[in-house]
Each structure stands twice: as C-alpha cells, then as structure tokens.
C-alpha positions in Angstrom: 5.6 5.4 5.1 7.0 2.0 5.7 5.2 -0.8 7.3 6.2 -2.5 10.5 6.4 -5.9 9.1 8.5 -4.5 5.8 10.9 -2.8 8.5 11.2 -6.2 10.5 12.0 -8.2 7.5 14.4 -5.8 6.4 16.1 -5.6 9.9 16.5 -9.2 9.9 18.7 -9.3 6.9 20.9 -6.6 8.8 24.1 -7.4 10.4 24.4 -7.5 14.2 26.2 -4.4 14.1 25.7 -1.6 11.6 25.8 2.4 11.7 22.7 5.0 12.0 23.8 6.2 8.4 23.6 3.0 6.9 20.0 2.2 8.6 18.9 5.7 7.3 20.1 5.1 3.9 18.6 1.9 3.6 15.4 3.3 5.1 15.4 5.9 2.5 15.8 3.4 -0.4 12.7 1.3 1.0 10.4 4.2 1.2 11.4 5.3 -2.4 10.4 1.6 -3.3 7.4 1.8 -1.5 6.2 5.2 -3.2 7.0 4.0 -6.6 4.9 0.6 -5.9 2.2 3.2 -4.9 2.5 5.6 -7.8 2.5 2.7 -10.3 -1.1 1.8 -8.9 -2.1 5.4 -9.2 -1.1 5.3 -12.8 -3.0 2.5 -13.9 -6.2 4.6 -12.4 -5.7 7.1 -15.0 -7.9 7.1 -18.0 -6.2 7.9 -21.4 -7.8 11.4 -21.8 -6.5 12.4 -18.1 -3.0 11.2 -19.5 -3.2 13.1 -22.5 -4.3 16.4 -20.6 -1.3 15.7 -18.2 1.3 14.9 -20.9 0.0 18.5 -22.9 0.6 20.2 -19.5 4.3 19.2 -19.2 5.2 20.1 -22.7 3.4 23.9 -22.3 6.0 24.5 -19.6 
C-alpha cells in the first residue's frame, strides 16, 4: 500500500506529460520499495531461534 503523501511527492517529480504505462511502472517500483522496508522491519523482530527454524524449513524443501 502506498501512502498519499508518498504518492504526492512522487508525482511532483514527474514531467508535465507522461504515459499511464510509465506511471504504473513507477508505482509498482514504489510499492516494492515500501514492501521491502516493511519486510526489513519484520525481520528485525524475529528471534534467532525462529530464524534457525525458518532456515531449516528452506533446506528441507
């Protein structure tokens, strides 16, 4: 999810004319960055024990 303020800042940097494809592509990248920030915050809250169990699951696949 993208905050309205972030979207406004992003649109301020846009040229006066652009295509919908350019806008959608840029919004996808923006949302991916937001998700990465969220994921990093979540990872900081995982205990070492939980991380070890998760990694163990990955290698059993």
